[in-house]
N, C-alpha and C positions, 0 to 999 in steps of 0.2 A: 416153725420159726415165727416170732412175733413180727407184725408189720411195723414199718417205720412210722414215726409221727409226721404225717403230711396232710395238710389241709388245702383244698382247692376252693376258691371263692369267686363268685360272680356278684359284685355289689351293684345292684341296679337301683334305678330311681324308685320303683314301686316295691320290688322284692329283693331279698338277699338270698342267694343259694349257696350252700356250703357242702362240700364233700369231705368226709373224714375217712382216710384210708385205714386207720387203725380199727375203726368200728365198721368200716365198709357200709356207710349209710349217708343219706342226704338230709339236709335241712332246707326247707323252702318256706320262708315266712315274710310277711310284710316288713319292709325296711322303715319302720316308723317307731317313734318313741313318745311316751307321755311323761311330761315333767311336771311335778307338783311345785307350785310357786310359794306355797305357805307350809311351813313345817312347825309343828308345835314342839316345845321343849328345846333342850340344848342341841346344837348341830352334831350330827353323827359323822364326823369328818373322816373320810378314807384318805390317807396321805398320798396314796398312789392313784386313786380314781375318785376324786372328791365329788364329781357329778353324780356318782352312784347313789348318794343319799337322797337325791331328788327324784329318783325314778319312781313313777307310779305304776307304769306298765311298759312293755315293749313288744314288738313283733305283732303277731295276730291278735293278741289280747289288747294291745293299744289301738289297733285298727278298729276294733269293736267300739271304741270310745270316740273315734273320729267324727267330728261334727255333732257330738252329743255331750262333750265334757263341759263342766262349768268353767268360769273365766280363770280360776286360779290353776287349772290344769291345762298346760299347753301341749297339744298333740301335733307333731310335725314330722315331715320327711326330711332327713338331713342331706339327701342327694337330690340335685336338680339338674335337669338336662344332661344327665350322665356324669356330672362332676360333683364332688363333695362341696356343698354349700355351707354346712354347719359341722366343722371338724370335731368340735368337742362332743356333740351328741353322737356323731358317727363313731367316734372313738369308744364311747361308752357302749353303744350297740355292738360294736365289733367284739368287745370282750364278753358281753352278755351272750351273744350268739355262739361264740366259741365254747363257753362254759355249758351251754345248753346241748350242743351236739356231742360233747365228750362224755364218756361213761363216768369218768372220775376226774373232773377238772382240777381238783385240789392236788392231783399228782401229775399235772401236765409236765412232760419232759420237753427239752429243746425240740422245736418243731420247724419243719420247712413249710413255707407258705407259697402257694401258687395263686396269683391274683390276676384275673382277666381285666384288661383295661381297654376302653374304646380307642380307636386310632385317631380320632379327630380332636382330642383334648390336648391342651398345652403341656409342656414339660412340668410346669409348676403344678398343674392339676393332676398329672400322672404321679408326681412325687407325693401328693397328699394321700393317694391310695396306699403307697408303700409305707408311709409314715405310720399308718394305722397299726401295722404289724410290728413296728419297733417299740410298742408300748411294753414296759417291763412284764406285765401280766401275760402277754402273748408268748413270751419265751421263744422268740424267733431265732432260729439257727441260720437259715438262709431265706431270702425273699426273692421269689422268681416272678417275672412279668410274662404274661401271655397276651398276645394281641387277640382281642375278643372275637373278631371274625374267623380266625383260624380255629379256635376252640369251638366256636359255633358250628362251623362246617364239620369238624370231627364228631361232634355230638349228634349231627344229622346223618351220620353214616358215610361221610365223604372220606376218601383216602387222600389226604391233603398233600402228601409228599410226592405224588406223581406229577409228571410234566403234563398236566391237564387243567385247562381252565374251568373254574367253577364260580358261579355267581351265588352269593348269599345275601338275602334281604331280611334283616332283623327289625321287626316293627315293635319297638319297646314302648315304655310309658311316656317318655319325653322326647325320645330320639329314634329316628328310623335310619339305620346304617346299612348302606348298600355297598357290597365289596365284590371284587373279582380276585380270586386267589389262584396260585399255581406254585408248585414246588415248595410248599410250606410257607410261602410268603404272600404279601398283599401287593397285587399289581395296580389296582385302582380301588379307591374307596371314597365314598361321599356320605356325609351325615346330614340328614334333613332334620331341622330342629322342631319336629313335632311328632307325636305318636298317640298312644291311646288316651292320655290325659287331655290332649287337645280335642279329641273326639268327644270325650265326656263333657267338656266345656261347651262345645257346639250344641250338644243335646240339651244342656241346661238352658242355653239361650233360645233354642227353638221351642222348647216346651213353655218357656216364659212368654215368648211372642205369640204362639199359637193358642195356648190355653189359659194365659194369664195366671200361670201356676209356677211358684218358686220351688224347685227341688234341689236336693243335695247331690254331691258327687257320687255317693253310693247308689242312689236311685238312678242317676244317669248311666252309671256303669251297668246296672241291671238292664236298663233299656237297650244299651248297646249290645249286650250279649244276646238278649232275647229277640230284639227287633232289628238290630243292625244288619245291613246287607250291602254288598258292593254292586249288586244287580237288583233292579226293581222286582219286587215280588207281589203276589196277590196280597191285598191289604189284610192285615191282622191287627189286633189290639192287645195292649198290655196295661193293666191298671197300676197306677203309681200314686203315692200319697205325697202331698206337699202343702204349702201355704198359698191360699188364693190371694192374688194381689189386690183385689177390690174389697173383698169382705174381711181379709186378714185371718180367716179361719182355716183350720186344717181341712183339706178336701181330697177326696179320691177322684181320680180322673183316668179315663181310658185313653191311652195315647196310641195314635195310628203309626203303623210301620212306615207309611208313606212320608210322614213328617220326619221320622228319624232318617230315612234314606236321603231325603232332600237336604238335610243339614250335614250329612256325612260325605256325600259323594264328591264334593269339591276337594276335600282333604284327601280322600282315597285316590282321586285322579292325580293329585300332586305326587303321591307315592309312585304311581304308575309312570308319570312323566319323568321322574328322576331315575327310575329303572331304565327307561328308554335312553336317557341322557348318558348313563354309564355304558350301556350297550353300544352307543354310537362312538364312544371313545375307546372301546376295547380293541386291542390289536386283532387283525384278521384271523390268525391262527388260534387265538384263544376264543374268538367268536365261534369258530367252527366247533371247538370243544363244547361250548355252552349249548349249541344246537343239540349235541348228543346228551349232555348231562342235565340240561334244563336249569331252572332257577330253584334254589332252596329257600323256602319261606319259613322263617322262625320268629320267635318273640311272642309275648302274650297276646298282642292284638292281631296276630296273623290268623287267629281263629274266627275273625269276622266272617259271617256267612258269604260264600261265593267270592271271597277275595282272590282265591287261586283261579277261579273261572274267569274273572275280569282280567287279571294279568295275562292269562293264557290267550284270551281273546285279543288283547292289545299287542302282544309280542309274538304270538304263534309259537311259544316255547312251552315245553312241559314244565309243570310246577310240582315240586316235591315238598310235601309237608311232613316234618318229622313227628314221631310220636312224642306227645308232651313238648311242643315247641318252645314253651317258656323256660324249660330246663335244658335245652340243647347245649348252652354254653358250659354249664357246670358238668354235664355228662362228658363233654369234650375234654374238660380239665382232668376228669378221672382217667380218661384214656392216656393223656399226656403223663400223668403221674405213674401209671401202672405199666406203660409200654416203653422200653428203652429206645425203640425206633423213633420216638417223638421227642427225645431229650433236647434236641437243638431248638425246638419250638419255644420252650421256656428258657428264658435267659435272665441272668443277674446283671442289673445295671452296674457299671463300674463304681459308681458312687454309693452303691447300696449293699456292698458285701459286709456282712456282720461278723466280727471277730469274736 
């Protein structure tokens, strides 16, 4: 029997992750779009999706152009701090990514959408995520909402419907969300308004101060991955290319891991302090459970070296890191779609039922 048309979506600041039940496959690409500001000849107007005529590239292809494009091509992320900042571009990306994951997008049948949303955003911001799927080209039958920490825990291997307290810390691109869940619901949750992007910005500032070298966000991310650590390590170096502030010329520079550690540790300590703050507010019975279950660390920036070791040292709790932690949310959505026991986790807002 053919599978129903159901799509699960985690629309993040840095990446968008989609699960297609009919194709039983995932898409994980940069949530970024390149728009061409100058078009030669008559406009090619699409009456349903007019912005489509301006698209130069999207997803991973557009990311390759980031910080390299000429002035008439604008490359941007439509999601900021976990909320949609540019609805028109995100709407365009939404349709493009759906078409990309489907085997035959021209024959898209009415589809159920399962969209994970952060817990800390306003109702207006939450509604913006749902409005994406109401576009005529999406052919939405029903639109379900899932609280992101719940699907995050499910994707990390947690049985969320049990009467057992579990803490999940998702370190994303712009937001770090720390939650305590039990019985399929959120008991406590706190969002800290910084994540991997803030760490990249700190690295740019540190390299500029220490080496008088101006580097881009891509180079900063590379240094974070290769040299970043939550605990001081033996000093190593990584070569990066940038523009020297004094000569103005392109320059290669060996960057020390000590410089990177010193610029990141204050931000990393803020994450640890917020984890402690949530633990202090957790009811005693759930605290006892967390001693047994530990803390689940997810999100793209959770892979910083020794992050788990530092949190363990500061809390004396076991730290669980899921396989491919950046995709734990969308893998949790897959479980919700495919297992009837999780039906109540996904819900349809009263104002959002599509006839």
